C-alpha positions as semicolon CSV with decimal commas, in nm:
position;residue;x (nm);y (nm);z (nm)
1;M;2,965;-0,821;2,863
2;S;3,086;-1,143;2,705
3;P;2,857;-1,428;2,606
4;G;2,978;-1,635;2,898
5;E;2,923;-1,349;3,147
6;Q;2,577;-1,284;2,995
7;Q;2,479;-1,650;3,040
8;R;2,604;-1,643;3,400
9;A;2,403;-1,326;3,461
10;D;2,094;-1,492;3,319
11;R;2,138;-1,792;3,543
12;R;2,184;-1,556;3,845
13;A;1,872;-1,372;3,752
14;L;1,670;-1,700;3,724
15;V;1,800;-1,803;4,061
16;V;1,723;-1,482;4,228
17;G;1,372;-1,485;4,066
18;A;1,308;-1,837;4,196
19;I;1,410;-1,734;4,556
20;A;1,191;-1,434;4,535
21;I;0,893;-1,633;4,417
22;G;0,960;-1,889;4,695
23;L;0,971;-1,625;4,963
24;L;0,662;-1,463;4,823
25;L;0,474;-1,799;4,835
26;F;0,571;-1,862;5,193
27;G;0,496;-1,505;5,276
28;V;0,143;-1,536;5,128
29;A;0,083;-1,878;5,267
30;P;0,040;-1,794;5,637
31;I;-0,194;-1,516;5,551
32;L;-0,404;-1,746;5,340
33;A;-0,385;-2,018;5,606
34;S;-0,555;-1,786;5,855
35;R;-0,861;-1,784;5,632
36;L;-0,883;-2,156;5,543
37;G;-1,086;-2,275;5,839
38;P;-1,142;-2,246;6,211
39;T;-0,863;-2,101;6,424
40;G;-0,655;-2,328;6,641
41;Y;-0,544;-2,570;6,376
42;P;-0,164;-2,595;6,314
43;F;-0,039;-2,420;6,008
44;W;0,112;-2,733;5,855
45;S;-0,218;-2,919;5,872
46;T;-0,345;-2,698;5,573
47;L;0,003;-2,659;5,420
48;P;-0,072;-2,845;5,078
49;K;-0,392;-2,651;5,022
50;T;-0,228;-2,322;5,136
51;L;0,069;-2,360;4,903
52;L;-0,162;-2,446;4,614
53;L;-0,370;-2,140;4,676
54;A;-0,060;-1,926;4,719
55;V;0,070;-2,042;4,383
56;A;-0,267;-1,956;4,231
57;F;-0,252;-1,607;4,380
58;V;0,106;-1,542;4,262
59;A;0,016;-1,659;3,913
60;T;-0,283;-1,429;3,913
61;G;-0,038;-1,141;3,934
62;Y;0,083;-1,230;3,581
63;L;-0,254;-1,294;3,425
64;P;-0,354;-0,921;3,384
65;G;-0,038;-0,874;3,171
66;I;-0,154;-1,157;2,946
67;V;-0,503;-1,003;2,923
68;H;-0,343;-0,667;2,835
69;E;-0,130;-0,805;2,547
70;L;-0,406;-1,025;2,407
71;S;-0,643;-0,722;2,408
72;H;-0,385;-0,546;2,194
73;A;-0,359;-0,837;1,960
74;L;-0,736;-0,866;1,920
75;A;-0,778;-0,498;1,847
76;A;-0,481;-0,515;1,591
77;T;-0,646;-0,804;1,414
78;A;-0,974;-0,619;1,409
79;V;-0,833;-0,309;1,241
80;G;-0,640;-0,523;0,978
81;Y;-0,286;-0,519;1,135
82;W;-0,050;-0,813;1,109
83;V;0,032;-0,928;1,467
84;R;0,384;-1,052;1,435
85;C;0,461;-1,155;1,796
86;I;0,352;-1,103;2,153
87;H;0,611;-1,082;2,433
88;L;0,505;-1,199;2,778
89;P;0,698;-1,121;3,094
90;L;0,665;-1,458;3,280
91;P;0,888;-1,611;3,542
92;L;0,951;-1,921;3,325
93;P;1,238;-2,045;3,115
94;R;1,238;-1,862;2,781
95;F;1,006;-2,000;2,527
96;Q;0,881;-1,936;2,179
97;Y;0,574;-2,082;2,021
98;R;0,384;-1,999;1,696
99;V;0,007;-1,982;1,728
100;L;-0,216;-1,898;1,434
101;G;0,082;-1,721;1,256
102;T;0,180;-1,515;1,567
103;W;0,476;-1,580;1,787
104;L;0,427;-1,604;2,162
105;V;0,759;-1,524;2,336
106;G;0,815;-1,563;2,706
107;D;1,105;-1,376;2,864
108;P;1,180;-1,400;3,238
109;R;1,388;-1,083;3,225
110;A;1,131;-0,851;3,079
111;T;0,957;-0,600;3,301
112;A;0,665;-0,547;3,064
113;G;0,476;-0,724;2,783
114;L;0,484;-0,613;2,419
115;C;0,246;-0,684;2,124
116;V;0,425;-0,615;1,793
117;A;0,190;-0,548;1,505
118;Y;0,229;-0,376;1,168
119;P;-0,035;-0,212;0,933
120;R;-0,108;-0,387;0,610
121;V;-0,189;-0,055;0,427
122;H;-0,033;0,294;0,415
123;P;-0,139;0,542;0,535
124;S;-0,313;0,348;0,809
125;G;-0,464;0,658;0,966
126;S;-0,496;0,742;1,340
127;L;-0,820;0,553;1,417
128;G;-0,635;0,212;1,398
129;R;-0,353;0,328;1,625
130;W;-0,607;0,467;1,876
131;M;-0,791;0,140;1,885
132;F;-0,468;-0,058;1,905
133;Y;-0,313;0,136;2,195
134;L;-0,646;0,187;2,382
135;A;-0,724;-0,186;2,370
136;G;-0,474;-0,303;2,628
137;P;-0,578;-0,080;2,919
138;T;-0,944;-0,109;2,816
139;G;-0,922;-0,487;2,825
140;N;-0,785;-0,474;3,186
141;L;-1,047;-0,219;3,302
142;L;-1,331;-0,429;3,151
143;V;-1,207;-0,733;3,350
144;A;-1,178;-0,519;3,660
145;V;-1,539;-0,401;3,614
146;A;-1,657;-0,758;3,554
147;C;-1,494;-0,861;3,891
148;W;-1,644;-0,565;4,072
149;P;-1,945;-0,752;4,214
150;Y;-1,705;-0,983;4,396
151;A;-1,510;-0,698;4,562
152;M;-1,492;-0,693;4,943
153;P;-1,645;-1,039;5,022
154;S;-1,826;-1,055;5,352
155;D;-1,722;-1,400;5,463
156;E;-1,397;-1,483;5,645
157;V;-1,313;-1,805;5,451
158;L;-1,096;-1,793;5,139
159;T;-1,334;-1,853;4,841
160;T;-1,346;-1,804;4,465
161;E;-1,489;-1,458;4,537
162;V;-1,166;-1,357;4,713
163;W;-0,962;-1,465;4,416
164;L;-1,182;-1,274;4,176
165;D;-1,154;-0,968;4,398
166;F;-0,774;-0,991;4,380
167;F;-0,784;-1,060;4,007
168;G;-1,000;-0,754;3,949
169;V;-0,775;-0,526;4,155
170;M;-0,473;-0,651;3,970
171;N;-0,632;-0,569;3,633
172;L;-0,732;-0,231;3,758
173;V;-0,377;-0,156;3,857
174;V;-0,238;-0,279;3,521
175;G;-0,496;-0,085;3,330
176;V;-0,436;0,239;3,506
177;I;-0,056;0,208;3,495
178;G;-0,082;0,135;3,124
179;L;-0,252;0,479;3,067
180;V;0,027;0,664;3,253
181;P;0,260;0,837;3,002
182;C;0,608;0,692;3,075
183;T;0,868;0,459;2,918
184;I;0,887;0,095;2,980
185;T;1,144;-0,190;2,907
186;A;1,009;-0,463;2,694
187;A;1,187;-0,709;2,455
188;G;1,515;-0,552;2,546
189;R;1,411;-0,196;2,437
190;R;1,304;0,125;2,597
191;L;0,956;0,200;2,458
192;P;0,677;0,456;2,532
193;S;0,377;0,320;2,727
194;D;0,026;0,306;2,586
195;G;-0,050;0,630;2,765
196;A;0,249;0,809;2,627
197;V;0,161;0,707;2,267
198;L;-0,202;0,803;2,315
199;L;-0,097;1,143;2,459
200;R;0,121;1,186;2,155
201;L;-0,164;1,108;1,915
202;L;-0,391;1,351;2,109
203;R;-0,144;1,630;2,070
204;R;-0,014;1,575;1,713
205;G;-0,279;1,365;1,546
206;A;-0,189;1,098;1,294
207;N;0,182;1,055;1,233
208;L;0,228;0,963;0,870
209;E;0,600;0,898;0,916
210;A;0,537;0,645;1,195
211;S;0,273;0,480;0,981
212;A;0,512;0,458;0,686
213;T;0,778;0,316;0,911
214;A;0,562;0,052;1,047
215;Y;0,421;-0,037;0,709
216;A;0,767;-0,067;0,553
217;T;0,901;-0,268;0,841
218;G;0,614;-0,511;0,813
219;L;0,683;-0,558;0,437
220;V;1,048;-0,640;0,509
221;L;0,977;-0,871;0,798
222;D;0,703;-1,048;0,592
223;H;0,979;-1,110;0,313
224;R;0,792;-0,888;0,058
225;Y;1,115;-0,736;-0,069
226;T;0,988;-0,629;-0,402
227;D;0,702;-0,428;-0,247
228;A;0,927;-0,296;0,018
229;I;1,192;-0,173;-0,230
230;A;0,932;0,005;-0,445
231;F;0,773;0,172;-0,139
232;L;1,104;0,272;0,020
233;R;1,251;0,415;-0,301
234;L;0,944;0,642;-0,330
235;E;0,983;0,735;0,033
236;R;1,347;0,815;-0,017
237;E;1,272;1,037;-0,315
238;Q;1,024;1,237;-0,103
239;H;1,216;1,237;0,225
240;P;1,591;1,171;0,167
241;E;1,677;1,289;0,526
242;R;1,499;1,003;0,696
243;A;1,743;0,741;0,822
244;W;1,483;0,466;0,879
245;S;1,378;0,442;0,519
246;G;1,739;0,410;0,398
247;T;1,816;0,150;0,650
248;L;1,518;-0,066;0,561
249;L;1,596;-0,019;0,198
250;L;1,942;-0,150;0,274
251;V;1,801;-0,461;0,432
252;A;1,570;-0,522;0,141
253;L;1,846;-0,474;-0,114
254;L;2,078;-0,708;0,087
255;E;1,820;-0,983;0,048
256;T;1,794;-0,935;-0,326
257;E;2,181;-0,930;-0,348
258;A;2,192;-0,590;-0,521
259;L;2,548;-0,516;-0,383
260;P;2,630;-0,207;-0,608
261;E;2,316;-0,017;-0,506
262;T;2,369;-0,129;-0,145
263;R;2,721;0,016;-0,144
264;A;2,611;0,348;-0,292
265;L;2,312;0,383;-0,050
266;A;2,530;0,291;0,249
267;A;2,794;0,542;0,155
268;E;2,533;0,817;0,131
269;L;2,368;0,721;0,470
270;L;2,707;0,698;0,648
271;A;2,803;1,042;0,522
272;R;2,463;1,193;0,614
273;H;2,419;1,027;0,962
274;D;2,770;0,983;1,082
275;G;2,804;1,058;1,453
276;T;2,433;0,982;1,532
277;D;2,259;0,678;1,657
278;S;2,095;0,624;1,317
279;V;2,429;0,519;1,171
280;V;2,424;0,195;1,381
281;P;2,167;-0,003;1,182
282;V;2,323;0,134;0,859
283;K;2,658;-0,022;0,966
284;M;2,495;-0,346;1,061
285;A;2,327;-0,383;0,719
286;L;2,642;-0,270;0,532
287;A;2,864;-0,510;0,734
288;L;2,631;-0,806;0,652
289;A;2,615;-0,712;0,285
290;L;2,993;-0,685;0,246
291;A;3,051;-1,003;0,437
292;L;2,806;-1,209;0,231
293;H;2,834;-1,049;-0,116
294;G;3,155;-0,860;-0,118
295;D;3,508;-0,985;-0,217
296;D;3,804;-1,046;0,020
297;G;3,893;-0,675;0,004
298;D;3,554;-0,582;0,158
299;L;3,601;-0,792;0,458
300;A;3,827;-0,538;0,628
301;Q;3,549;-0,275;0,604
302;A;3,288;-0,528;0,721
303;D;3,516;-0,617;1,014
304;A;3,545;-0,249;1,115
305;H;3,173;-0,173;1,087
306;S;3,067;-0,492;1,283
307;R;3,333;-0,430;1,546
308;D;3,208;-0,076;1,606
309;V;2,841;-0,193;1,623
310;L;2,932;-0,462;1,882
311;A;3,121;-0,211;2,088
312;R;2,818;0,023;2,093
313;M;2,570;-0,259;2,170
314;P;2,768;-0,542;2,341
315;S;2,471;-0,720;2,483
316;T;2,231;-0,692;2,182
317;P;2,177;-1,028;2,010
318;S;2,144;-0,875;1,673
319;A;2,482;-0,701;1,697
320;G;2,639;-1,028;1,803
321;L;2,467;-1,196;1,508
322;I;2,622;-0,954;1,256
323;R;2,964;-0,974;1,419
324;G;2,947;-1,360;1,420
325;V;2,876;-1,363;1,047
326;V;3,170;-1,141;0,971
327;L;3,404;-1,352;1,186
328;W;3,289;-1,671;1,005
329;R;3,374;-1,500;0,672
330;L;3,712;-1,397;0,825
331;G;3,784;-1,755;0,923
332;Q;3,762;-1,701;1,304
333;R;3,527;-1,992;1,350
334;T;3,545;-2,039;1,727
335;D;3,462;-1,681;1,801
336;A;3,191;-1,686;1,541
337;K;3,027;-1,986;1,702
338;D;3,036;-1,819;2,047
339;L;2,872;-1,499;1,927
340;L;2,612;-1,675;1,704
341;G;2,534;-1,917;1,987
342;H;2,495;-1,621;2,228
343;A;2,252;-1,458;1,975
344;Y;2,061;-1,781;1,952
345;D;2,041;-1,846;2,324
346;T;1,951;-1,485;2,434
347;G;1,760;-1,345;2,132
348;S;1,394;-1,265;2,218
349;D;1,302;-1,206;1,852
350;P;1,239;-1,524;1,649
351;L;1,393;-1,356;1,341
352;V;1,726;-1,317;1,517
353;R;1,720;-1,661;1,664
354;G;1,629;-1,807;1,332
355;S;1,907;-1,635;1,143
356;A;2,160;-1,731;1,421
357;A;2,038;-2,098;1,393
358;A;2,092;-2,091;1,013
359;Y;2,448;-1,964;1,041
360;L;2,525;-2,209;1,313
361;S;2,401;-2,481;1,081
362;I;2,648;-2,363;0,823
363;L;2,937;-2,365;1,072
364;H;2,858;-2,707;1,203
365;A;2,810;-2,848;0,851
366;E;3,150;-2,712;0,740
367;D;3,304;-2,870;1,055
368;G;3,153;-3,204;0,957
369;M;2,904;-3,214;1,256
370;G;2,601;-3,321;1,045
371;A;2,363;-3,395;1,335
372;Q;2,401;-3,055;1,496
373;A;2,383;-2,883;1,152
374;R;2,056;-3,047;1,073
375;R;1,909;-2,967;1,422
376;Y;1,995;-2,601;1,373
377;L;1,859;-2,599;1,015
378;E;1,529;-2,768;1,132
379;W;1,486;-2,505;1,400
380;A;1,551;-2,217;1,159
381;E;1,294;-2,371;0,920
382;W;1,035;-2,412;1,207
383;V;1,081;-2,041;1,287
384;G;1,017;-1,959;0,929
385;T;1,344;-1,804;0,855
386;Q;1,389;-1,692;0,491
387;G;1,665;-1,525;0,305
388;I;2,026;-1,561;0,212
389;E;2,121;-1,744;0,536
390;M;1,862;-2,021;0,466
391;R;1,987;-2,076;0,111
392;L;2,345;-2,105;0,241
393;A;2,246;-2,336;0,528
394;R;2,055;-2,572;0,308
395;A;2,336;-2,591;0,062
396;A;2,585;-2,653;0,339
397;V;2,380;-2,926;0,498
398;A;2,332;-3,098;0,161
399;A;2,702;-3,101;0,091
400;P;2,881;-3,440;0,107
401;A;3,058;-3,335;0,426
402;V;2,737;-3,383;0,615
403;A;2,692;-3,751;0,533
404;P;2,572;-3,979;0,809
405;G;2,851;-4,085;1,037
406;A;3,068;-3,789;0,949
407;E;3,003;-3,607;1,290
408;A;3,301;-3,502;1,485
409;R;3,140;-3,578;1,811
């Protein structure tokens, strides 16, 4: 799906969602109106109050999801995890806010919430994981228990007790569903539910590989590249067959601009994992390394790898981001702007959006569009983007071409 088609699909989804919510409001409104007072009054005489209550009841349907993810976040903080972001499935325009070092991301297309946290030590043990994954359903069930005294109100008039009854039932439903072993779609990925992870922990106990993966990923995302490289090199010596450690090591080496070691490691990983899904992130990291640090002869290889990744994952913002960077280095600026703009507009991860903003700042600065370049750079800095792209973006914006009045439009 092209960026334009994706944007049109997003608009259609928002329109359909708005229509569905409107129908739901007017479907709930007559039911609520029947409980607002004595019979015999026309429906429209209580319409304002009815619609307000209908909105409150519909909004209540999303509150248990927020309770669920905040419970995960509180438990993660309690066991010493780093809570990076919380994805919330809300019927609102996409938003991203940073609160106490944690990103709150709202996505109208998500079907489930997601709390992303990483352990600060390794091995983290199974107790922390048990507490983290149990916290979400437990939080919902505790709220349901707290609302239990208000269940089945005896009066016929709509009151606060009725709302608490509904809120308790919704939390009960979310808590029970969270404990069902299944897969969910959150933040654009298929992931196991809390119940599926807890069942896996019950059967297999602590998974040291999963703990190591989470710990190393947290180091890379927290820009602690020296610690990440030391840990991942040791992990590679002990378990050279694991693709994840090689891929994360590639990313860390890319940020330290160690191109010779990146080339050698990428060649080894491509040979070992060719034909499997594990080769995709390897190709993404290698394409970016060759595009940013390689010479002109490396661009053909970067072009081939990024093209293959985008063909495999055409609607994934990170794939479009890598392809956009390569196209920028190849001089195909219009296509690069389209792909980077698509990654910026649709990315649910602040890291992806921040990197896309940094590269868009470079492209606009090189085109003499100083105002746009500075806006993209400011957004990337606000997100907290760090790395090669930020150094390049700051240098491009500071260049003479971005003097006041040099904008093309």
